[in-house]
N, C-alpha and C positions, 0 to 999 in steps of 0.2 A: 819281700814280705811273705813269711811262711803261711801254711794253710791255716793253722790254728789262729793266728792272728786276724786273718781274712774273715773267718767265721765269726770271731769275737766282734769284729766291726759290724757285721750284719746283725748280730744279736743286740748290740748296742742300739741300733736303729729301731729294731723290733721292740725293744723294752721302752724306748722313750715315751710313746703315747701311753703305755701301761702305767708307767711311773707318774706320768702327769695327771691320768685319771685317778690313781690312788691318792694323789696329794689333795685333789678337791672333791673326792668322794664324798666326805662328811657335809660339805657344803652344798652339794646337789639336792635339788628337791627329789622326792620318789619318782615323779612323773617330769620327764624332760622332753623339750622338742627334738625330734629326730628326723623331720622332713621340712624342707622349706620350698616355697613357690619361686617363681621366676624373679620376684621383687625382693627375695631374701626375707620373707615373712614366714614364720613358722605356721604350717597347716597339717602337721602330724605329730603326735606324741607317743611316748613309750615309757615303760619303767626304766630307771637308769642302769639296771643290770644289762639291758640291751646294748648300751655302750661299750660295757666290757665284753660282752659275746662277740660283738661285731669287731672290736679291735683284735682280739685274740684270733678269731677265725680268719680275719684278713691277713694278719701279720704271720701267724705260725702257718696257716694254710699256703700261703705264697712260698714260704721258706722250705717246706716240706716238697711241695710241687717242684720247685726249681732244683732240688736235690735229686729227686727221683727221675725227671726228664731224660738226663744224659744216659741213664741205664736202660730206658725204654726205646731209645732211638736205634731203630735196626741198622742204619747206616754208620753209626758210631761217629758221625761228624762232630756232634756236640762235645763229646769227650775230647776231640782233637782241638777244640778251639781255646782250650787253656784259660789264660787271663781275660780273653774276650768274653767268654761265658760269665766268668766272675764279675766283669764290669757290668754285663746285663742285669745279673742278680742284684748287684749293688744299686743300679739305676731303679729297678723296679721296687726293691725294698725301701729305698729312700722315698720314692713316690707314694707308696702306700702308707709309710709312716707320717709324711706330711698330710696326706689326705685324712687319715684317722685323727691326727691333731687338730686339724680344721674342723672336723665334724664334732669332736669332743668340746672345742672352744665354742663353737656355734651353739651347742647344746646347753652351754652354761649361761646363755642369755646374752653372749656377746653380739654386738651389733656391727654391721658393715655398712658404711655410707655408700660404698659401691658394690652392688649386688653381682657384679661379674668378675670379682677378684679370683674366684676358683678356676677362671679360664687361665690364669697365669700359670697354674700347676699343670693343668691339662695341656696348654700349648708347649710349655717347657718339655713335658714328656715326650710329646710327638717329635718336637725338634731335635732332642737328644737321641732318640731311637732312629730318627731318620738319618743323622749321621753315622749311626752305628750299623743299620741294617744292610748296608751294601757290603759289609764284610761277613755276613752269615753264609756259611755253607749249606747246601741243600740238606734238608731234614724233615722230619714229619711233625715237629711241634712249634718251630718258630720262624716267622717270616710270612711271605705271601705264598700260601700253599694252596695251589690250584691243580687240576688234574694235568695241566700243561707244564707248569714248574716242576711238578713232581716227576714228570716224564723225561724231562730234558734238562741237563745241568746248564745248557746255553741258555735256554728260556728263563731258568732260575735267575742266572747271572743279569741278564739284560733287564728282566722285570724289576729286580731289586735296585738296579742302577737307575731306574725311573722312580721306583717308589721312595728311595731315600730323599731326594730333592723335594718331591711332593709332600713328604711329611715335615720336611724342614720348613717349607714355605707355609703349609697349613698350620704348622705350630707357632710360627712368627705371627701369622694372622690372628689366631686365638689369643696369643700374648698381647695383642695390641687391642682387643676388644674393650677391656677395662678402661683404657685410656681415650678410645673413641667414643664410648657410652659410659662415662663415669657415674651418672645418676639414674640411668634407666636400664632395665634389664634388657639384655640382647634376646631377640625372637629365637625360640628353639629352631626355627626354619633355617636360620642363617648358620647355626651351629652345626646342624645336621647336614646342611649342604656342604660345608667345609669337610666335615669328616667323610661324607660320602664320596667326594671326589678323591681323598686321600686312599680310600679303601677300594672304591669300585674301578677307577681308572687303571691301576696296575693289574687288577683281575682281568679286564677286557683286553689291555695291552698283552699279557701273557699269552691269551688265545692267538692273537694275530702274529706274535713273535713265533709261536709254536707252529702255526699253519705255514708261515713263510718258510721256516727251517724245513719242514717236511717237503715242501714244494721244491726246494733247491735240489738240484741234480747232485747226487753223491759222486 
């Protein structure tokens, strides 16, 4: 797959929400719901142009950011990742495209009997990134970046070997929430607790790995 075709695939994903929004633009009222509470009920409204601004900002902003990052990495490890980095770009671009499609559809007045359906997207993203993150080499932009992982390649490797399975497990749990609670919104405390475990445990673990490495006789 040549470079041009790879970028073309990403732009197809970027344009999908924009094209969808364009096809329904005339049917949308001037003021549309743009925020929903835990039960899926609209509690915030904006002019419909907000949907276009949000879609373009998220899609194009992510694309430009991911293009620039490899040139900002002082260790140049991201540029050496090759297809692995493109796969990450594809995963994130696909996720943002699905999220923006979900937001646009919700704003059209689409109703969801299950208020937890968005956790399928979030959980799937975490699970996919978890299976990917163990292959990331030390860098300043992607992965579990703590003072200790940035100081030691060994600590980086051990930390990501833990973070990967944690993210996969947390993602699977998030994916299961719409089926466990099909008609009742999940408490934010549960969701934040799951995410906190995925984020904080590797951070704390990296400190202890680094400290143990420092204490070992050379």
